ZAMARGU-4260 file (C-alpha; in steps of 0.2 Angstrom, whole numbers, plus 5000, padded with zeros to 4 digits):
<rodrens>
0) 5024/5107/5076 | 5007/5106/5084 | 5005/5117/5099 | 4990/5119/5111 | 4988/5136/5119
5) 4978/5135/5135 | 4973/5152/5141 | 4964/5156/5157 | 4965/5164/5174 | 4970/5148/5183
10) 4963/5156/5199 | 4970/5144/5205 | 4975/5130/5194 | 4966/5113/5199 | 4966/5095/5193
15) 4953/5098/5180 | 4964/5110/5171 | 4978/5096/5170 | 4965/5083/5165 | 4960/5095/5150
20) 4978/5097/5145 | 4981/5079/5145 | 4966/5075/5135 | 4971/5088/5122 | 4989/5082/5121
25) 4982/5064/5117 | 4967/5067/5107 | 4974/5081/5096 | 4992/5073/5095 | 5000/5089/5101
30) 5018/5091/5103 | 5016/5103/5118 | 5003/5112/5127 | 5007/5130/5134 | 4997/5136/5149
35) 4995/5155/5148 | 4988/5164/5164 | 4979/5180/5160 | 4983/5196/5169 | 4965/5202/5167
40) 4951/5194/5157 | 4942/5208/5148 | 4925/5198/5149 | 4928/5195/5168 | 4933/5212/5174
45) 4926/5210/5192 | 4934/5193/5194 | 4944/5192/5211 | 4961/5186/5205 | 4974/5178/5216
50) 4991/5187/5215 | 4999/5184/5198 | 5015/5178/5206 | 5005/5165/5216 | 4996/5159/5201
55) 5012/5157/5191 | 5021/5148/5205 | 5006/5135/5207 | 5006/5133/5188 | 5024/5129/5187
60) 5023/5116/5200 | 5007/5109/5192 | 5014/5107/5174 | 5029/5096/5180 | 5017/5082/5180
65) 5013/5083/5162 | 5026/5079/5149 | 5026/5093/5135 | 5018/5106/5146 | 5025/5123/5150
70) 5019/5140/5156 | 5020/5156/5146 | 5020/5173/5155 | 5016/5183/5139 | 4999/5190/5145
75) 5006/5193/5163 | 5020/5203/5156 | 5009/5212/5144 | 4998/5217/5158 | 4981/5225/5156
80) 4966/5215/5148 | 4972/5199/5140 | 4965/5198/5122 | 4966/5181/5114 | 4970/5188/5097
85) 4985/5196/5104 | 4991/5181/5112 | 4989/5170/5097 | 4999/5183/5087 | 5013/5182/5100
90) 5014/5163/5097 | 5012/5164/5078 | 5028/5176/5079 | 5037/5164/5091 | 5034/5148/5082
95) 5032/5154/5064 | 5019/5151/5050 | 5022/5132/5049 | 5016/5128/5067 | 4998/5123/5069
100) 4991/5132/5084 | 4976/5125/5094 | 4967/5137/5106 | 4960/5126/5120 | 4944/5132/5129
105) 4929/5127/5138 | 4911/5125/5131 | 4905/5141/5140 | 4916/5151/5128 | 4904/5149/5114
110) 4892/5160/5123 | 4903/5175/5122 | 4913/5172/5107 | 4905/5185/5097 | 4911/5198/5109
115) 4929/5193/5107 | 4941/5206/5100 | 4945/5202/5081 | 4936/5186/5082 | 4938/5182/5063
120) 4956/5185/5064 | 4957/5172/5079 | 4950/5159/5067 | 4964/5163/5054 | 4977/5161/5067
125) 4972/5145/5075 | 4960/5130/5077 | 4948/5134/5091 | 4946/5118/5101 | 4931/5117/5113
130) 4934/5104/5127 | 4918/5097/5134 | 4910/5083/5143 | 4903/5069/5132 | 4886/5072/5126
135) 4886/5090/5132 | 4875/5101/5121 | 4886/5114/5113 | 4880/5132/5110 | 4876/5134/5091
140) 4889/5144/5082 | 4893/5147/5064 | 4912/5147/5068 | 4923/5132/5063 | 4926/5124/5080
145) 4934/5107/5085 | 4926/5098/5099 | 4935/5086/5110 | 4926/5076/5123 | 4934/5071/5139
150) 4929/5066/5157 | 4929/5083/5165 | 4930/5085/5184 | 4914/5093/5192 | 4922/5108/5201
155) 4929/5125/5197 | 4942/5137/5203 | 4928/5147/5211 | 4923/5132/5221 | 4942/5129/5226
160) 4943/5147/5232 | 4926/5146/5242 | 4932/5130/5251 | 4949/5139/5256 | 4940/5154/5262
165) 4929/5143/5273 | 4945/5134/5279 | 4939/5117/5271 | 4951/5105/5263 | 4955/5105/5244
170) 4965/5089/5245 | 4962/5080/5228 | 4955/5095/5220 | 4972/5104/5217 | 4988/5097/5209
175) 5001/5089/5220 | 5013/5101/5228 | 5001/5117/5227 | 4989/5114/5242 | 5001/5121/5255
180) 5004/5137/5246 | 4986/5140/5244 | 4981/5136/5262 | 4995/5148/5268 | 4989/5162/5257
185) 4971/5160/5262 | 4975/5158/5281 | 4984/5175/5280 | 4969/5182/5270 | 4956/5176/5282
190) 4966/5182/5297 | 4967/5200/5290 | 4986/5198/5286 | 4982/5201/5268 | 4970/5214/5261
195) 4958/5207/5248 | 4960/5222/5237 | 4978/5217/5234 | 4973/5201/5226 | 4972/5209/5209
200) 4989/5216/5210 | 5005/5208/5203 | 5016/5205/5219
</rodrens>
């Protein structure tokens, strides 16, 4: 079995995440791709996270559009910083030694990869797949990475959140069925019905 592990904060999930997953499924001939939302990225400790339950709900709606996609809560349930090596160990135990694990990530990852916990062990547990735009100049690394080029969308979760804070539409940027929940959340946040400090907490 060939399994793609797609980790990230998905803060929130947007159409670019789904395009990446579809490209990985097709190009790498994966049997399935598993979205793994993080509880806290150890390299982004100051990141303002949407509530975990909201991120999970949106992901579960989003993955319905992709055959072979699912959501794992292993990092959310573990709480604390989400280390890639621990997540890969979890999936290795779950699927056994015969499964081929492919960890899907973006090109920016290569800038911080030497700071990852147990980075050498990570490369023993999986193939690291860098998903990037065609002709994008990758950061030089001595690590054995697999490059997959695809037509990435030119926006991020940060931009989606910024537009929602300003009361602007995110139609076409987020997966079908997720926009209303996001708008409702930010409406309450903008009107003071929610405290931004609570956005990190699991509710």
